[in-house]
Each structure stands twice: as structure tokens, then as C-alpha cells.
ZAVEXPA-771646 format. One line per field, with one value per residue (C-alpha): x, y, z; residue number from 1; residue in one letter. Coordinates in steps of 0.02 Angstrom, whole numbers, plus 50000, padded with zeros to 5 digits. Example, Ala and Ser with C-alpha at 12.3 -4.5 7.8 and 13.67 -1.06 7.14 Angstrom:
<atoms>
u	(50615, 50684)
v	(49775, 49947)
w	(50390, 50357)
resi	(1, 2)
resn	(a, s)
</atoms>
This chain:
<atoms>
u	(59419, 59462, 59503, 59341, 59237, 59322, 59290, 59108, 59096, 59176, 59059, 58913, 58970, 58841, 58886, 58854, 59010, 59130, 59137, 59209, 59048, 58964, 58808, 58717, 58672, 58493, 58493, 58553, 58437, 58388, 58508, 58463, 58370, 58528, 58615, 58474, 58470, 58656, 58655, 58533, 58649, 58813, 58875, 58980, 58889, 58965, 58932, 59013, 59125, 59188, 59158, 59110, 59093, 58909, 58931, 59011, 58864, 58743, 58836, 58821, 58634, 58613, 58705, 58595, 58431, 58334, 58293, 58180, 58274, 58237, 58137, 58173, 58023, 58032, 58109, 57979, 57989, 58060, 57963, 58047, 58118, 58004, 58085, 58090, 57952, 58024, 58063, 57999, 58140, 58114, 58203, 58358, 58279, 58105, 58147, 58183, 58008, 57935, 58025, 57971, 57790, 57789, 57833, 57694, 57566, 57619, 57602, 57424, 57383, 57390, 57433, 57609, 57549, 57437, 57578, 57691, 57558, 57533, 57720, 57737, 57620, 57696, 57780, 57833, 57727, 57794, 57626, 57544, 57668, 57640, 57451, 57469, 57583, 57493, 57412, 57303, 57387, 57228, 57087, 56929, 56776, 56636, 56517, 56646, 56653, 56464, 56440, 56525, 56472, 56287, 56249, 56079, 56146, 56199, 56031, 55935, 56036, 56014, 55825, 55837, 55945, 55826, 55683, 55786, 55838, 55687, 55650, 55828, 55843, 55680, 55741, 55907, 55819, 55710, 55859, 55983, 55875, 55974, 55859, 55877, 55918, 56074, 56134, 56110, 56193, 56350, 56351, 56341, 56479, 56599, 56594, 56468, 56347, 56478, 56549, 56713, 56769, 56955, 57082, 57240, 57310, 57266, 57412, 57537, 57456, 57452, 57624, 57693, 57612, 57676, 57854, 57857, 57828, 57721, 57565, 57650, 57540, 57381, 57436, 57499, 57336, 57244, 57353, 57327, 57139, 57140, 57221, 57093, 56952, 57030, 57049, 56871, 56814, 56737, 56849, 56953, 57131, 57072, 56956, 57086, 57080, 57023, 57086, 57266, 57212, 57139, 56956, 56863, 56706, 56545, 56552, 56743, 56768, 56946, 56985, 56986, 56816, 56741, 56812, 56715, 56556, 56540, 56372, 56311, 56171, 56130, 56131, 56274, 56374, 56507, 56531, 56599, 56615, 56616, 56439, 56305, 56192, 56336, 56406, 56240, 56200, 56373, 56355, 56189, 56264, 56415, 56313, 56186, 56320, 56410, 56269, 56139, 55977, 55827, 55709, 55825, 55892, 56070, 56010, 55924, 55951, 55887, 55858, 55941, 55871, 55955, 56020, 56080, 56226, 56361, 56461, 56351, 56419, 56490, 56392, 56270, 56099, 55925, 55819, 55704, 55851, 55905, 55730, 55743, 55904, 55817, 55835, 55684, 55645, 55671, 55483, 55481, 55400, 55468, 55600, 55531, 55596, 55662, 55830, 55892, 56035, 56093, 56255, 56256, 56373, 56402, 56505, 56518, 56503, 56364, 56338, 56301, 56183, 56157, 56144, 56094, 56178, 56105, 56195, 56176, 56285, 56427, 56388, 56405, 56583, 56639, 56651, 56749, 56791, 56754, 56606, 56594, 56578, 56443, 56346, 56358, 56288, 56147, 56102, 56109, 55995, 55876, 55875, 55842, 55696, 55626, 55674, 55758, 55937, 56016, 55909, 56022, 56151, 56335, 56455, 56542, 56649, 56750, 56917, 57003, 57175, 57320, 57394, 57544, 57428, 57324, 57480, 57533, 57360, 57371, 57545, 57493, 57335, 57428, 57566, 57433, 57355, 57217, 57267, 57229, 57298, 57412, 57482, 57447, 57362, 57193, 57058, 56957, 56847, 56991, 57057, 56881, 56851, 57019, 56983, 56809, 56886, 57009, 56865, 56768, 56920, 56948, 56773, 56722, 56569, 56634, 56568, 56733, 56729, 56904, 56937, 57063, 56958, 56919, 57095, 57193, 57264, 57337, 57414, 57511)
v	(57657, 57832, 57887, 57814, 57910, 58073, 58041, 58010, 58173, 58267, 58184, 58262, 58443, 58545, 58604, 58780, 58755, 58665, 58599, 58432, 58372, 58214, 58213, 58351, 58327, 58363, 58187, 58109, 58045, 58177, 58189, 58117, 58229, 58241, 58330, 58456, 58487, 58502, 58627, 58734, 58738, 58742, 58579, 58442, 58284, 58111, 58027, 57855, 57896, 58055, 58232, 58363, 58546, 58580, 58752, 58674, 58556, 58701, 58793, 58643, 58631, 58816, 58807, 58665, 58747, 58814, 58996, 59104, 59251, 59418, 59523, 59706, 59822, 59914, 60085, 60220, 60363, 60515, 60677, 60795, 60945, 61093, 61250, 61396, 61521, 61666, 61810, 61978, 62085, 62270, 62401, 62469, 62634, 62569, 62593, 62777, 62798, 62708, 62826, 62980, 62920, 62885, 63066, 63127, 63014, 63073, 63254, 63210, 63156, 62967, 62868, 62797, 62618, 62626, 62694, 62552, 62421, 62489, 62497, 62316, 62270, 62381, 62286, 62329, 62236, 62243, 62184, 62343, 62451, 62347, 62369, 62556, 62579, 62459, 62546, 62459, 62435, 62481, 62604, 62501, 62552, 62600, 62465, 62332, 62402, 62412, 62234, 62172, 62305, 62315, 62130, 62048, 61955, 62115, 62194, 62040, 62030, 62216, 62197, 62060, 62170, 62315, 62205, 62131, 62301, 62401, 62473, 62535, 62601, 62696, 62777, 62823, 62895, 63001, 63066, 63096, 63117, 62983, 62860, 62684, 62601, 62709, 62660, 62477, 62500, 62569, 62423, 62302, 62388, 62412, 62241, 62132, 62157, 62117, 61959, 62042, 62175, 62144, 62031, 62138, 62195, 62380, 62428, 62342, 62414, 62593, 62586, 62522, 62665, 62789, 62723, 62709, 62896, 62928, 62940, 62967, 63110, 63017, 62853, 62931, 63026, 62861, 62776, 62916, 62914, 62726, 62749, 62881, 62762, 62631, 62752, 62811, 62632, 62618, 62484, 62344, 62290, 62118, 62192, 62286, 62199, 62282, 62341, 62385, 62568, 62574, 62535, 62467, 62366, 62346, 62510, 62529, 62692, 62752, 62795, 62985, 62987, 62867, 62967, 63116, 63036, 62872, 62843, 62720, 62633, 62492, 62589, 62496, 62653, 62613, 62667, 62512, 62500, 62309, 62314, 62320, 62446, 62563, 62551, 62589, 62731, 62805, 62794, 62885, 63016, 63040, 63063, 63172, 63290, 63292, 63379, 63245, 63318, 63237, 63150, 63172, 63038, 63019, 63077, 63000, 62936, 63053, 63054, 63191, 63270, 63219, 63397, 63415, 63535, 63428, 63580, 63579, 63413, 63422, 63582, 63605, 63680, 63672, 63526, 63649, 63722, 63549, 63523, 63679, 63609, 63449, 63330, 63224, 63078, 62907, 62892, 63052, 63153, 63321, 63321, 63342, 63482, 63362, 63450, 63628, 63586, 63439, 63401, 63315, 63167, 63054, 62910, 62827, 62978, 63022, 62839, 62783, 62828, 63011, 63048, 63199, 63188, 63278, 63350, 63183, 63103, 63216, 63176, 62989, 63026, 63069, 62881, 62855, 63000, 62907, 62940, 62754, 62714, 62845, 62782, 62603, 62655, 62748, 62601, 62475, 62588, 62600, 62410, 62386, 62508, 62409, 62529, 62478, 62509, 62594, 62577, 62639, 62517, 62536, 62544, 62383, 62378, 62527, 62485, 62577, 62657, 62581, 62684, 62732, 62786, 62889, 62980, 63009, 63080, 63199, 63254, 63285, 63380, 63489, 63523, 63580, 63700, 63590, 63581, 63413, 63477, 63327, 63177, 63037, 62922, 62938, 62995, 63107, 63258, 63376, 63262, 63235, 63423, 63451, 63311, 63380, 63549, 63463, 63367, 63528, 63609, 63458, 63433, 63290, 63277, 63357, 63224, 63199, 63011, 62936, 62769, 62687, 62746, 62924, 62964, 62874, 63034, 63087, 62926, 62868)
w	(53345, 53403, 53228, 53161, 53286, 53238, 53051, 53090, 53185, 53040, 52918, 53007, 52981, 52885, 52711, 52775, 52883, 52764, 52587, 52649, 52731, 52671, 52778, 52871, 53053, 53007, 52933, 53097, 53231, 53360, 53508, 53678, 53800, 53906, 53763, 53745, 53934, 53940, 53798, 53896, 54047, 53948, 54033, 53952, 53898, 53885, 53720, 53686, 53835, 53750, 53812, 53682, 53720, 53726, 53650, 53495, 53476, 53496, 53360, 53244, 53277, 53249, 53084, 53024, 53070, 52921, 52958, 52849, 52778, 52858, 52734, 52752, 52723, 52558, 52577, 52601, 52478, 52563, 52541, 52422, 52509, 52484, 52416, 52532, 52491, 52394, 52506, 52444, 52382, 52396, 52291, 52374, 52424, 52466, 52651, 52615, 52546, 52698, 52815, 52719, 52710, 52898, 52927, 52811, 52894, 53067, 53008, 52952, 53130, 53107, 53264, 53274, 53301, 53147, 53041, 53098, 53063, 52888, 52854, 52908, 52765, 52631, 52491, 52315, 52186, 52009, 51939, 52005, 51911, 51754, 51769, 51796, 51646, 51531, 51386, 51257, 51090, 51001, 51034, 51049, 50951, 51068, 51008, 51051, 51228, 51245, 51182, 51340, 51464, 51424, 51425, 51444, 51595, 51683, 51649, 51709, 51869, 51893, 51888, 52020, 52132, 52109, 52170, 52313, 52383, 52327, 52499, 52526, 52349, 52358, 52518, 52438, 52285, 52396, 52494, 52352, 52198, 52106, 52017, 52086, 51918, 51902, 52076, 52031, 51861, 51941, 52064, 51918, 51819, 51963, 52046, 51953, 52098, 52229, 52150, 52101, 52224, 52189, 52271, 52278, 52445, 52445, 52556, 52443, 52286, 52349, 52428, 52263, 52166, 52295, 52289, 52099, 52089, 51937, 52046, 52214, 52277, 52231, 52310, 52471, 52490, 52472, 52603, 52728, 52693, 52718, 52888, 52932, 52885, 52999, 53143, 53117, 53138, 52964, 52889, 52965, 52929, 52871, 52738, 52638, 52469, 52309, 52140, 52096, 52083, 52258, 52224, 52376, 52399, 52303, 52208, 52206, 52298, 52318, 52500, 52484, 52399, 52524, 52668, 52603, 52537, 52630, 52714, 52845, 52751, 52873, 53037, 53122, 53152, 53022, 52841, 52760, 52569, 52583, 52655, 52520, 52606, 52646, 52469, 52384, 52503, 52475, 52286, 52292, 52408, 52294, 52135, 52225, 52290, 52122, 52031, 51992, 51923, 52006, 51885, 51736, 51620, 51556, 51386, 51236, 51060, 50925, 50738, 50637, 50480, 50315, 50293, 50472, 50493, 50575, 50627, 50782, 50842, 51019, 51054, 51198, 51165, 51239, 51174, 51087, 50991, 50937, 50874, 50768, 50692, 50641, 50790, 50836, 50951, 50873, 50857, 50755, 50894, 50951, 51086, 51262, 51370, 51502, 51520, 51517, 51402, 51297, 51205, 51036, 51029, 50879, 50950, 50778, 50666, 50545, 50498, 50677, 50820, 50868, 51054, 51156, 51325, 51475, 51629, 51722, 51588, 51646, 51829, 51797, 51738, 51915, 51932, 51772, 51657, 51496, 51382, 51343, 51530, 51557, 51407, 51470, 51640, 51556, 51444, 51587, 51689, 51541, 51526, 51711, 51695, 51549, 51411, 51251, 51198, 51049, 50893, 50753, 50687, 50726, 50577, 50627, 50471, 50533, 50613, 50756, 50756, 50848, 50988, 50880, 50740, 50862, 50921, 50741, 50704, 50852, 50801, 50621, 50668, 50791, 50664, 50538, 50664, 50734, 50918, 51000, 51167, 51187, 51095, 51218, 51093, 51181, 51060, 51175, 51147, 51107, 50970, 50901, 50890, 50805, 50682, 50645, 50604, 50487, 50406, 50376, 50296, 50184, 50116, 50232, 50345, 50507, 50625, 50718, 50697, 50688, 50604, 50488, 50342, 50396, 50459, 50323, 50248, 50416, 50478, 50325)
resi	(1, 2, 3, 4, 5, 6, 7, 8, 9, 10, 11, 12, 13, 14, 15, 16, 17, 18, 19, 20, 21, 22, 23, 24, 25, 26, 27, 28, 29, 30, 31, 32, 33, 34, 35, 36, 37, 38, 39, 40, 41, 42, 43, 44, 45, 46, 47, 48, 49, 50, 51, 52, 53, 54, 55, 56, 57, 58, 59, 60, 61, 62, 63, 64, 65, 66, 67, 68, 69, 70, 71, 72, 73, 74, 75, 76, 77, 78, 79, 80, 81, 82, 83, 84, 85, 86, 87, 88, 89, 90, 91, 92, 93, 94, 95, 96, 97, 98, 99, 100, 101, 102, 103, 104, 105, 106, 107, 108, 109, 110, 111, 112, 113, 114, 115, 116, 117, 118, 119, 120, 121, 122, 123, 124, 125, 126, 127, 128, 129, 130, 131, 132, 133, 134, 135, 136, 137, 138, 139, 140, 141, 142, 143, 144, 145, 146, 147, 148, 149, 150, 151, 152, 153, 154, 155, 156, 157, 158, 159, 160, 161, 162, 163, 164, 165, 166, 167, 168, 169, 170, 171, 172, 173, 174, 175, 176, 177, 178, 179, 180, 181, 182, 183, 184, 185, 186, 187, 188, 189, 190, 191, 192, 193, 194, 195, 196, 197, 198, 199, 200, 201, 202, 203, 204, 205, 206, 207, 208, 209, 210, 211, 212, 213, 214, 215, 216, 217, 218, 219, 220, 221, 222, 223, 224, 225, 226, 227, 228, 229, 230, 231, 232, 233, 234, 235, 236, 237, 238, 239, 240, 241, 242, 243, 244, 245, 246, 247, 248, 249, 250, 251, 252, 253, 254, 255, 256, 257, 258, 259, 260, 261, 262, 263, 264, 265, 266, 267, 268, 269, 270, 271, 272, 273, 274, 275, 276, 277, 278, 279, 280, 281, 282, 283, 284, 285, 286, 287, 288, 289, 290, 291, 292, 293, 294, 295, 296, 297, 298, 299, 300, 301, 302, 303, 304, 305, 306, 307, 308, 309, 310, 311, 312, 313, 314, 315, 316, 317, 318, 319, 320, 321, 322, 323, 324, 325, 326, 327, 328, 329, 330, 331, 332, 333, 334, 335, 336, 337, 338, 339, 340, 341, 342, 343, 344, 345, 346, 347, 348, 349, 350, 351, 352, 353, 354, 355, 356, 357, 358, 359, 360, 361, 362, 363, 364, 365, 366, 367, 368, 369, 370, 371, 372, 373, 374, 375, 376, 377, 378, 379, 380, 381, 382, 383, 384, 385, 386, 387, 388, 389, 390, 391, 392, 393, 394, 395, 396, 397, 398, 399, 400, 401, 402, 403, 404, 405, 406, 407, 408, 409, 410, 411, 412, 413, 414, 415, 416, 417, 418, 419, 420, 421, 422, 423, 424, 425, 426, 427, 428, 429, 430, 431, 432, 433, 434, 435, 436, 437, 438, 439, 440, 441, 442, 443, 444, 445, 446, 447, 448, 449, 450, 451, 452, 453, 454, 455, 456, 457, 458, 459, 460)
resn	(x, x, x, x, x, x, x, x, x, x, x, x, x, x, x, x, x, x, x, x, x, x, x, x, x, x, x, x, x, x, x, x, x, x, x, x, x, x, x, x, x, x, x, x, x, x, x, x, x, x, x, x, x, x, x, x, x, x, x, x, x, x, x, x, x, x, x, x, x, x, x, x, x, x, x, x, x, x, x, x, x, x, x, x, x, x, x, x, x, x, x, x, x, x, x, x, x, x, x, x, x, x, x, x, x, x, x, x, x, x, x, x, x, x, x, x, x, x, x, x, x, x, x, x, x, x, x, x, x, x, x, x, x, x, x, x, x, x, x, x, x, x, x, x, x, x, x, x, x, x, x, x, x, x, x, x, x, x, x, x, x, x, x, x, x, x, x, x, x, x, x, x, x, x, x, x, x, x, x, x, x, x, x, x, x, x, x, x, x, x, x, x, x, x, x, x, x, x, x, x, x, x, x, x, x, x, x, x, x, x, x, x, x, x, x, x, x, x, x, x, x, x, x, x, x, x, x, x, x, x, x, x, x, x, x, x, x, x, x, x, x, x, x, x, x, x, x, x, x, x, x, x, x, x, x, x, x, x, x, x, x, x, x, x, x, x, x, x, x, x, x, x, x, x, x, x, x, x, x, x, x, x, x, x, x, x, x, x, x, x, x, x, x, x, x, x, x, x, x, x, x, x, x, x, x, x, x, x, x, x, x, x, x, x, x, x, x, x, x, x, x, x, x, x, x, x, x, x, x, x, x, x, x, x, x, x, x, x, x, x, x, x, x, x, x, x, x, x, x, x, x, x, x, x, x, x, x, x, x, x, x, x, x, x, x, x, x, x, x, x, x, x, x, x, x, x, x, x, x, x, x, x, x, x, x, x, x, x, x, x, x, x, x, x, x, x, x, x, x, x, x, x, x, x, x, x, x, x, x, x, x, x, x, x, x, x, x, x, x, x, x, x, x, x, x, x, x, x, x, x, x, x, x, x, x, x, x, x, x, x, x, x, x, x, x, x, x, x, x, x, x, x, x, x, x, x, x, x, x, x)
</atoms>
């Protein structure tokens, strides 16, 4: 009987506990309440006059209980480690330049704390050096430049700005003598009417140019002038963003020029090139003090007689004298005496427009010493005023020289006795005059126009 009871107990072991089981306890009738109570208090219980350890019974019950498996939450994706921001690496002797510049700034009277604040922001920027050294591979024909610079959109927006700031511009014209459309034209060319004043840290740009050395004197002068503008209360540290060459604000003054010609145009006691009124007033002041002739244009397009003597190209004469040589207004009327002197310029040679440029054309070039820039400003101002543009057609089939070809041309001309005064690959007035002299000596029309076709014999 004893053995039978033990077999029965073994038969009730759950398969989870042994492979010899024949019947799980979950199929047995529920235990008496005394067993449950006893299991709670860990006391022995008498069953069929036998004592079983209550803990063993509890273990059997626990093993037979169906328990839902624990579902672990899916692993959360771990954020990828972010790379450390690249630390600026300065050239080995950049600190030497910083120390030397600090001494120069102190000698110029700059406060120690301002020098230290500027030095804390100095950083070598390779992209500034690249921009400074970058030279176009090809000389652009002037009409290609004007197509982009003298756009209908720029003229239309210029008219709107002229109307918006008419009161201020009339006041500036009265004070400086500079016609309002020219002030607005420079604003449009330099920053697209304030929409593109530059986004390069001026301190980093100028310190890079100063360290690099090719333009050290210029760049250090700009940095010292920038510190003087800060100490004067005109500009703030948080404003100092502009072009890689140091241009600031709406009309892109460099610091030394603004230090000398900057004007408070809005009456707040500061001369700030990032304020529209100050920038426009300063531009008018700069042009006015650089020789602007009140009431005078940049120049005009003229018509030349069929037998015109092109040896006079690039010469300066009175308008009446040009009239005697066969120059007329485009309408055919005689030239007005609206300037004391005028220079004949043929930007595309005898087959393109002929222009007489007045003294104000040269004054515009204090902003940018390029004839193409000055002409663009003049034509934008004409458009803002409601006047038409160039009437004669450009010879658009002519192709420009590459920079290497331009240098070869200069070298060849100079070697043949026609001094170009340099072989930098820039086809300026000196090269044009030398080429015109070569043309005259070789039976060509001496108009000084350089293209693949006209210079072919010299660049092979």
C-alpha cells in the first residue's frame, strides 16, 4: 500500500520536471483548502496519514502553472557617435604673425583688450588664399560681362530703390554732387541692394591675407582700421562679415576707406556700413571727394565717321575736337559741350560701339579699377534714369584669349619693341596701346581690340 502511494505521487510529476511522468498534477483534482493554507504558512499537511513537505508541493504547483513568457522590449537603436568637430589647424608660424601684428596694432594705439579679442578670432582660412590667388583661365569679352551686370532686373530694382529712398538720395546729391542714380547703381552692383553683403568672417579673411604675405601690408592696414572703427563705436564685433577681400556692408567699403570717408547717414551717431543710410551717404561722400563732376554723366556712345582716323583711340580731347574728327551723337547731332575733356574708348574695336568717357568715368573706378566695371555702373545709372543702353551691336563672334595666350601676346609685343609694361596676362590699357601700335605698323586698323582673330599672328 505504501509503495502504491509513492508510485501515484511520482506519476503526478509534471513533464517539465521529469521525462518519466505519466500524468501532470494539473489534471488532478484541486487540493483541499488545508493544503493551500499550509503552503502559505510553510507548515506540513497530513494527506492520507502521510506528511509531505509543503515547500515541495508548492514547487510542484509552481512548475505546473502555465506562465506567459516574458517578452523583452525590442532593443532601441543607439545613436551613432558624432564625430568630433574638426579643430582648426594653424600653420606652424601663424602664432609668430599674431605676435608681430599685436605689436603693430599696439604701436598704432589700439587698446590691449581689443587686440586680444581680435587675435582670439584670427584663423587661417585656405579658401581665402585660394580666392586671392585664383585667376580666370580666360579673359572675358566685355559684352559677356555686361550681359550679367547690366540686367533688366537690376535696373528695375534700382528704380524701386531710387523711389523708396528718394528723400535721402536727393539730400546726398545736393551735398556731394553725385547723381542719385549712380549711388543706387553702385549699391546694386556691390551687394544686389543689400541682399548679398558677404558671409565671410572679416577677421579671419584679413588675418589670413596678412599671414600669407602677398598682401600683408594691405591686410594689416585693414585689420588696424577695423579695430579703429570698433573703438570709434561705428561697427560692432558681431557685424564683421563681408567679402574675402575685406568688403563691408551695402556698398562694400574696405575698412581703411570707410574709416576715411564713412558718414553717419541716419543721425544715430554711428557710421555703420551695414546700415543703408550710412552706406549710401558714405558712397556719395567718397565719390564726391574723389573728383566727381556735378551734373556730368559717365560719358556717351558716339558714331564715328567712316574715314575716322583710329590712331586717336585712347586719346583725350574736348568734345568739340572729337566733333571735328568725325564723332557725332548717335542721333547724328553734334556733340554737346557737357564735359571739358573726353577719352575715346573702343571696347570691341572698330566693329563695335564707340564710347567717349568723361572724367566721372575715371572717378567711378575708385571703387573698382576696371573699365568694364565703370561702364556697367554708367549703364545701370542710365537705365535707372530711363535712358537706353548701348545701341551699336557687339561683335559676338569674336573669341577672347586665354590667360596663357594673353601673357604670350604681352611677351611677344614687348620683345618686338611695343612695351606692354608687364606680362601678367591682364589685357589693360597699356597692352591695348602697344597692340594698336603693332596694328598700325602691320597694316591693320589700329583700334587696339584684342581677340583670337586679331592677335593670331602674335600668339601662335
